[in-house]
N, C-alpha and C positions, 0 to 999 in steps of 0.2 A: 504494499500499498504507499502511495505517493502524495508527497500533497501536490496540489494544481495550483499553487499561487505559491512565489515568492514573497511575498507580502504576509504578515503573521500580525495578527493581535496581540497587544501585550496587555495586559492587568497589570496598573501600580498596585503595591499596598501600604500604606503610611501606619504607624503606629499613632493610636491614638487611647485615650483614659478611655475605661467602660465599670461599669458596675458591677461585682465580680458574677456573683450569681449570673451574668448572664452571658459571661465567660466558660458554664459547665456544661459537660456534657451533652445536659437536656437541649442544647439548643445548638449546636453542632456549632461551635466559633470556629475562628481564624486568628488566631493568638499567638502571642509570645511570651515566655514566661510562665510561670507559675506550677502547680500543679497537672499530674495528668492519669491516670487509671492508665496502666501500661506494665506489660512484663519488665523485667532487668534485666539492665543492658551494659553492657562493659565496655569500656575503654581498652585500643587494641594492645596499649602501649604501655599503661599503668596499673591495669584491672580495676583501677575502680570503678563505683560508678556513676553512668552519664548523668546528665541534668539534662531536664525536656526547656531546647532550643524555643522552637515554635510548632504550631500546626494549619496547615492549610486546608481546609475545607472545599473539596472540588467534587462534587457528585457530579453522577452523570443520569442524564433522561433517556440516551440510548441504550447503553447498557443493562438491566436491571437487575441484575444481583448488585449496582455499585452504583445502586440511589444514594446511598450515603459514604461519600466515600472521603477519607481523610488522610493526609501524606504527616504524619508525623517526624518531627528532626530533635536528636537529644547531641548533647555536645560534652567532652568532659571540662571541666572549668580547669584544672593545671594546665597551667602555660606551656611550663617543658613537655607538653605533650602537643602542643602546634609544631608539627615537620612540614619545611617547604614540599608545596605541593602534594602532600598527601593526607588522605582523608580518615585512620585511623580513630581516631577520636572523633569520629562524628556518627553517629547509625541512622538511619533512613528508618522508617516502617513504614507499610502502607495497612490500613483496615477497611475493608467496605459491608455495608450490610447491602439488601433489598427491603424496600419499603415495606412491606409488611414483614416483623420479625421479633423474634420471642423478649428484644431487651427494650423496643425506644415504641413507642404511638405511634401507629400512623396519619396522626394528624399536625399541625402544626402548633407548637407551642405559645401562650401566649405571652409576648415581650411585655405588659403591661404588667404582669402582675408576678411579684418576685413567687420565684419555686423553687424546693429543692434539687440537686442534682441528682441522677436515678442512681442511685447505691449499685455500686460493682456485685461481681459476685464470690469476690477473693478479698483479701485480706491488704491493705496497702502501705508502705511506706508513710510514717508519719513527715518526712524531710523532704522526700522527690516523689512521693504518688505512685512509685514505681511498687508491682507485686512485694509484700512485706511477708513475707515466710519466718520471722525472728519475730518476738514479743517484749515487752518488758518484763524484766524477771521478779518484777515485785509486786505492780500493782495489773499484769497479765489483761491492759487495755490496749496500749498503744504500739503498733509495730511497724518494722523496719525491714530494709530490704538487705541490711549485714548492719557491722561492729562500726563501719567509719560513720553512718550516720546516726549511729543510737549512742555514738561518744558526739558528736556533734550536739545533737538535741538534747543533749543530756542538762545544761546550763541552764535551758528551757523548760524542760517537761519535769526535771526535779522539786521545782515549787506546787506541782500540782500532782506528781507523781503519789497513787493513795489517794485519793481526796476521791469522795461521790459523783463531781461533777467533771473528772477528768475526760478530754473531750480529743480528738485529733486537732491539731492546729500546726500553723502553716509556719515553714520557718524560713523565714525573710535573706538569714544571713547567706542561704544554701540556694535559695530558689531564686531565680531573674526574676524583674519586676514584670509583671502581669500588663500586656496592655493589648485591646482589639486590634486585629491588621483591618482595616476600612480598604475597600477595594475602589481604583475610579480607573476607567479606561484611558489608556495613553494616546493624545491624539495624534491623528495620523501623521499628521509635520513632524511630531518629535522621533518617528521611525525614520531615522536615515542610516546611510548607508557609510564607508569611510569618507573619511578628508579627502580633498583636493591636496597638493601641495599648496594651494595658493587659498584655499579657503585655512590651511594650517597656519601659512606664517602670518594671517592676519588674526588670528586667534592667539598667537605666541606673542604679538606685539601689540593687542589688546592687552592681553592681561600682565603687560613688561607695565605699560603706560599705569596699568590702575594699580602694581607694585608702586613704579616712582610716584604716583599720587598719595601713597597714604604711607610712604616713608618708611617701605618694609625694601629698599632693595638696597640699602648699605652702601658701600663704596663702588657700586657698579654703574652708576651714572656716569663715570670715568670711560667705560667702555662705548665705542663707535655701537651705531646703531647696524652697520654692516657686519661688524664684528659679533654682535650678539645673535642675529639673524644667523651668522654659521654654523656658531655654536648648537644654538637649537634646532638645529637641520641636524647635525651631526648628531646629536644627542636625541630624539625627540622617539617616542615611541607610539607609533602611528596606533596601533589596539589602544593605548591607554587615553590619547586623542577622541578616538572617536565613543570612547566609554564619556569622558568628561561632556563630551558634543551631547551622548543623548540622552545622559541624566539633568544637564544644567536647566531646563524647565522646572524638575520637579527633583531637587536636590533632596528630600527628607525622603524620597524613597525606600521603602529596607527589604522590599521584594518585588520581583520581577514574574509575573505569571505567562506564560505562553506555552500552551499546552502542544506536543512536537515539532516546534518553532527551532530557534538557536539560542544560544546565551551571547550574551552580550560579555565578549570578555574583555578583561581588564588590563589584560599585561602583552605584548607579545610571547616572551616568555610562560613556556608550562600552558599553549591549549594543547586541548585534547582532542585527540585522534575519536571519529569516529569507531576504529576495529579496536579503540582499548574497553568501548563500555559491553560491560559482561551483558548476555544475556538475561530472561527471569527464572529467576530459580526453581520457581513454582510449576512454569509451563513449557520452558526454554524460548519463548518468542523474545524476540528483539525489545531492548527497552529507549524510549527516545526520551527527548530532553520535557521536563514542565514544568520548571520553576528554579528560580535564581535567589540565592538570599544576597542580600547587597551588604557593601562595611557599614553603608548608613546604621545598621541594626545594633552597631556593637554603642552606638551615642547612647542606646536604650537601656544595655545591661547593666552597669555602673560595673564593671570589671576590668580591667588592664591590664589583665595577663592574657587572656585567649585571643588568636586576631584572625584575619584571614583578609585577602580578596574579594571572592568571589567564594561561591556555596554554588554549584551547580547542581540540581537531582534531575534524577533518571528515572523513568518508571515502566513498567512493563505498558507496552502499547496497546493491546488489549483485554486491558482491565478483567486477568485472568478472575475465575470466581476461587474467592479466598473467603469464603463465609464461617463465619466463627474463630476466624484468627488472624495474627497478624505475618506477613513476606515481608524480609527487610529486601531496599530497595537500593538502587547503586547512586553514591556520591563524590564530587570530587571538588576539590578547595583549591582553588589557583590563589597562590599570591604574591603580591609585589614584591619581585626579586630584592634582599637584600642589597646593597651596594648601590641599584642605580637611583641616583640621588635623585634625581630632575623629577622621576614620580612620586617616590617616597614623599619630599617635598609639598609635590603639588596635591597629593592626596590629605596628607595633612592641612594641609591650607583648606583643602574644601572644607572638611571635616571641623575645622574651625571655625570656618564663616558659617558652618550650621549652628555650631554651638552658641556663637554671634548671637544670630539672629533670636538663636532662644533665651538669653544672655537678656536683650531688650524688651522681648515679649514678659519677661517676668518679671524687669523692670518696671513696664508700663503697668501690668497686673496688681503693683504694690501701691500706684499712685490709684487708679480706681480701677476698678470690678471689670475683665473683659467679657463681654458676653458671648458663649460659648456657640460656634458655628452649628447650625442644627443639623444631624446626623444623615438627614436626605440629602442635604448636597455633598456628601464624601462618598456613602456607601451604597448597596443598591439593595433593594427590600426584598422583602418574602411575600412575594402575591400569593393571592389562593387562588387555586385551581380546584372546581367540583369536586372541591371534599379531597384531593389526594396531595398532598404534602410538596410541594415546592419550594427550596430553597435557595437563601443568599448564599452562592461558592462564586467562584472561579470558574471560567467555565470552558470548555475547546472548544476549538476555531476551529469554524460553520465550512472552512475550504478543508480538513482535511478529508 
């Protein structure tokens, strides 16, 4: 099966704060951080539990057994496990169910009324939300995935251990902050091809002029314009130039979704060849690109040890039937090569500019509370149709 068009629609994901109850399993959210009810997943390098990073809800209306379909991403928080262009510290799972199943009702949940999450059939770790076979030896009420998370949780749990009202508590020191991923279709004008030499030259000069204006060039003002152009042309990573151009209209995007499309690579170095993508472990079909996690998501995690350029996720093109279980999918972490100073500096400046904008907004909020933009302007709704559940999700492109 092949694409009939070179142009692929891209859905962008943005991090937005949301009521925690709307991010539970009952509402099939796309989200960053928090807990997730899943199996135990260990880092290939340090053999410690991976922490839930994000999930993408991308149900299918074409494949009945994948009406509810989510992709879950986990990562090891140990920065020493972040190896260059290697993804052994990241795990990706696919889960899917038909509309009518034994776990969830087949009618849409009411998002105007707070509801309890649907209880899992197994005990879960109080720290990360993964399967928790171990239990606190004193109160016998709180479960853990292993000794590491039991030790991490003890400072909090010991204050409640043995008391009648002991309940599962979220350990914010271990988990990533929780946000909803809201969806917005990228304008077609932003889906651009590689930069021409002329466009790249104009962009570099524009960026330099901006640096001069902001006093960030140090002693570089003494360098002639001709020498500066020649230096930039010799050092420029064309793929990174394309990356910056593609995200300049939406610099805070944390995720790009384009099922059966192509990744937006961040560097000329370490681009994955299609022959390196393994076939589906479950059915043997080929895997195709589905979405990528952007470096901007790092700004939301409040973790300064882990790092990536992009994380590209590849899934079974046939959405093979896996009802009642999870199947591991393939991911590839592309990094910005250390030592490529011009790219590394540019990326830090991009992230710094995003953070500066956030700081400005915080200052404005202190002066005067800012009205929150209605969500209907940022995310798709869950329309009702004939009593069957339809849902807000990332969608497969129609030209596939």
